[in-house]
C-alpha positions in Angstrom: 5.5 -5.2 40.8 4.1 -7.7 43.2 6.1 -9.1 46.1 5.6 -12.6 44.6 7.4 -12.9 41.2 6.0 -16.3 40.3 5.7 -16.6 36.5 7.9 -13.5 36.0 11.3 -13.5 34.2 14.1 -11.4 35.5 17.3 -10.7 33.5 20.3 -9.5 35.5 23.5 -8.5 33.7 26.6 -9.3 35.7 24.4 -11.5 38.0 27.1 -14.0 38.9 28.9 -11.8 41.5 28.6 -8.9 43.8 25.6 -6.6 43.8 24.2 -8.3 40.7 24.3 -11.7 42.4 22.6 -10.4 45.5 19.8 -8.8 43.4 19.4 -12.0 41.4 19.2 -14.0 44.7 16.4 -11.8 45.8 14.4 -12.1 42.6 14.9 -15.9 42.5 13.8 -16.2 46.1 10.6 -14.2 45.3 9.8 -16.8 42.6 11.1 -15.2 39.4 12.8 -17.3 36.8 16.2 -15.5 37.0 18.6 -15.2 34.1 22.2 -14.5 34.8 23.5 -12.7 31.7 27.3 -13.0 32.1 30.5 -13.1 30.1 31.7 -16.2 31.8 28.8 -18.7 31.3 30.5 -21.6 33.1 30.9 -19.5 36.3 27.4 -18.1 36.0 25.9 -21.6 35.6 27.6 -22.7 38.8 26.2 -19.7 40.6 22.7 -20.2 39.1 22.7 -23.8 40.4 23.1 -22.4 43.9 20.3 -19.8 43.7 16.9 -20.5 45.3 14.1 -21.3 42.9 14.5 -21.3 39.1 17.6 -19.8 37.5 19.8 -20.2 34.5 22.8 -18.6 32.8 23.2 -17.2 29.3 26.4 -15.8 27.8 26.5 -12.0 27.4 29.6 -9.9 26.6 28.6 -6.2 26.7 31.9 -5.3 25.1 30.9 -7.1 21.9 27.7 -6.0 20.1 27.6 -9.4 18.3 27.3 -11.1 21.7 24.6 -8.7 22.8 22.6 -9.6 19.6 23.2 -13.3 20.2 22.0 -13.0 23.8 18.8 -11.2 22.7 18.2 -13.9 20.1 18.7 -16.6 22.7 16.3 -14.9 25.1 13.7 -14.5 22.4 13.9 -18.2 21.7 13.5 -19.2 25.3 11.0 -16.7 26.8 7.9 -15.0 25.5 8.3 -12.1 28.0 10.8 -10.4 30.3 9.4 -8.6 33.3 12.6 -7.2 34.9 15.7 -6.1 33.0 18.5 -5.2 35.4 21.3 -3.3 33.6 23.8 -4.0 36.3 27.1 -5.2 34.8 29.9 -2.7 34.5 33.6 -2.0 34.6 35.5 0.7 36.6 38.9 2.3 36.5 40.3 0.3 33.6 43.3 1.4 31.7 42.6 2.7 28.2 41.1 -0.1 26.1 38.6 -0.5 23.3 35.6 -2.8 23.0 35.4 -5.3 20.1 33.5 -2.6 18.1 36.1 0.1 18.8 34.4 2.0 21.6 36.1 3.3 24.7 35.7 0.4 27.2 33.7 2.1 30.0 31.4 3.9 27.6 31.0 0.8 25.5 30.3 -1.7 28.3 28.5 0.4 30.9 26.3 2.4 28.5 26.3 1.3 24.8 26.1 -2.4 25.6 23.1 -1.9 27.9 21.5 0.5 25.4 21.7 -2.1 22.7 20.5 -4.9 25.0 17.5 -2.9 26.1 16.6 -2.1 22.5 17.0 -5.6 21.4 14.9 -7.0 24.3 12.3 -4.3 24.0 9.8 -6.5 22.0 10.0 -9.1 24.8 9.3 -6.7 27.7 6.0 -7.3 29.4 3.5 -4.4 29.4 4.3 -3.6 33.1 8.0 -4.4 32.9 10.7 -2.5 34.7 14.1 -1.6 33.3 16.5 -0.8 36.1 19.9 0.8 35.1 22.6 0.8 37.8 24.6 4.0 37.9 27.0 5.3 40.5 27.7 8.4 42.7 30.8 8.7 40.5 28.6 10.3 37.8 28.8 13.6 39.6 31.3 16.3 38.5 31.1 14.9 35.0 29.6 16.0 31.7 29.6 14.2 28.4 31.9 15.6 25.7 30.1 14.5 22.6 33.1 15.5 20.4 35.4 13.2 22.4 33.5 10.3 23.7 36.6 8.1 23.4 38.7 10.5 25.5 41.2 10.7 22.6 42.3 14.2 23.8 43.5 12.8 27.2 42.5 9.6 28.9 41.7 9.4 32.6 40.1 6.2 33.9 38.0 7.9 36.5 36.7 10.5 34.0 35.8 7.6 31.7 34.0 5.7 34.4 32.2 8.8 35.7 31.0 9.8 32.2 29.7 6.3 31.5 27.7 6.4 34.8 26.3 9.8 33.8 25.3 8.2 30.5 23.5 5.5 32.5 21.3 8.1 34.2 20.7 10.1 31.1 19.5 6.9 29.4 17.3 5.7 32.3 15.5 9.0 32.6 15.1 9.5 28.8 13.8 5.9 28.4 11.1 6.6 30.9 10.2 9.9 29.2 9.9 8.2 25.9 7.9 5.3 27.2 5.4 7.6 28.9 5.1 9.7 25.7 4.3 6.5 23.8 1.6 5.7 26.3 3.4 2.6 27.6 3.4 1.3 31.2 7.0 0.1 31.0 8.9 1.8 33.8 12.5 2.9 33.6 14.3 3.8 36.8 17.9 4.3 37.8 19.7 3.2 41.0 23.1 3.2 42.6 24.5 1.0 45.4 26.4 3.6 47.4 29.8 2.5 48.6 29.5 -1.3 48.5 31.8 -4.2 48.0 31.9 -5.6 44.5 34.5 -7.0 42.1 34.5 -3.6 40.2 37.5 -2.6 42.3 39.6 -5.4 40.8 38.2 -6.2 37.4 38.9 -2.8 35.9 42.5 -2.6 36.8 42.9 -6.3 36.0 42.2 -5.5 32.3 45.7 -4.0 32.2 47.2 -6.6 34.5 47.2 -4.1 37.4 46.3 -4.3 41.0 43.8 -1.8 42.5 45.6 1.1 44.2 45.9 0.9 48.0 43.2 3.5 48.7 40.7 1.5 46.6 41.5 -1.7 48.4 41.0 0.2 51.7 37.7 1.6 50.5 36.6 -2.0 49.6 37.3 -3.2 53.2 35.4 -0.2 54.7 32.4 -0.5 52.3 29.0 -2.0 53.1 28.4 -5.6 52.0 27.2 -6.4 48.5 23.9 -7.5 49.9 23.3 -4.0 51.3 24.5 -2.5 48.0 21.9 -4.5 46.2 19.0 -3.2 48.2 18.5 -0.1 45.9 18.4 -2.4 42.9 15.7 -4.6 44.5 13.8 -1.5 45.7 13.9 0.0 42.2 12.7 -3.3 40.6 9.9 -4.2 43.0 8.7 -1.3 45.2 5.2 -0.1 44.3 6.1 3.5 45.0 8.4 3.6 41.9 6.7 5.5 39.1 9.7 5.8 36.7 12.3 8.5 36.0 13.6 8.4 39.6 16.9 7.2 41.1 17.0 4.9 44.1 20.0 4.8 46.4 21.1 4.7 50.0 19.6 7.5 52.0 22.3 7.7 54.6 25.4 10.0 54.8 26.4 11.2 51.3 24.3 8.5 49.8 27.0 6.0 50.7 25.0 3.6 52.8 21.6 3.4 54.6 18.1 2.4 53.7 17.1 2.6 50.1 14.9 5.4 48.9 14.6 8.1 46.2 17.8 10.2 45.9 19.0 13.2 43.9 21.4 13.1 41.0 23.4 15.8 39.3 21.8 18.6 37.3 23.7 17.2 34.2 21.8 13.9 34.5 18.5 15.7 34.1 19.5 17.6 30.9 16.9 16.5 28.3 18.9 17.9 25.4 22.0 15.9 26.4 19.8 12.9 26.9 18.2 13.2 23.4 21.6 13.7 21.8 23.1 10.7 23.7 20.1 8.6 22.5 20.7 9.6 18.9 24.5 8.9 19.1 23.8 5.6 20.8 21.5 4.5 18.1 24.0 5.4 15.4 26.9 3.7 17.2 25.1 0.5 18.1 22.7 0.2 15.1 19.9 -0.4 17.5 16.8 1.8 17.3 14.7 2.1 20.4 11.4 3.9 20.8 12.1 6.0 17.7 
């Protein structure tokens, strides 16, 4: 991707706050028409009006597949191409809840919603488009249980979050493999922000009317600013060294902060059999076929 994004269209889910907002700000400043894909359109419109350059907001609720389809239809009616798709929005540490379509909330929003969005926008993607999927260091020490994706056998909010972030990586890597096998130049890359300030610490617990625990509030205070947390996203989207199938994150201590660069992820995230199975399950659950 060139440093100047004039004539390019960037779609950022959750682009009205935190890391998504800082990434959107960078794309808009570089000349891209930047689309904030957010659940609260009124709030996103106010944010879009403050961004440098050209920006707009469109409604997207990743917890509702009908909303995902409506967003994709609206995008297709407004744009003839999308150059950057930033799968950024997410939820963390929420009490047990289900999406509109009956999926466990973390898996439904963080993975299935973005899987469906990517598939529905695929015909719009430019030949050299990049799809950036935001994961988390929380993916480690997790493995997907395909016979219990809803955690019916015992719910733990951190397990739910970690598994959804592992699913993000499996998806990002598998998307790149499939695009390459199809002879396409679309690049799929993952990233994670390290330990950064975002509203994830409050929005998840707020689903159940809860406050974040004291240790999470303390971690928020000690974390790097959202602008620093967005640097891996911007690197993944724009840096010419990105070839696809990598993960970009902070290269400092424990990948928690520091300059963005290529970082390692868990062995589970590189399991091609698990990735292929997740792909098939995701198509079945969402009704969206992608690079079949």
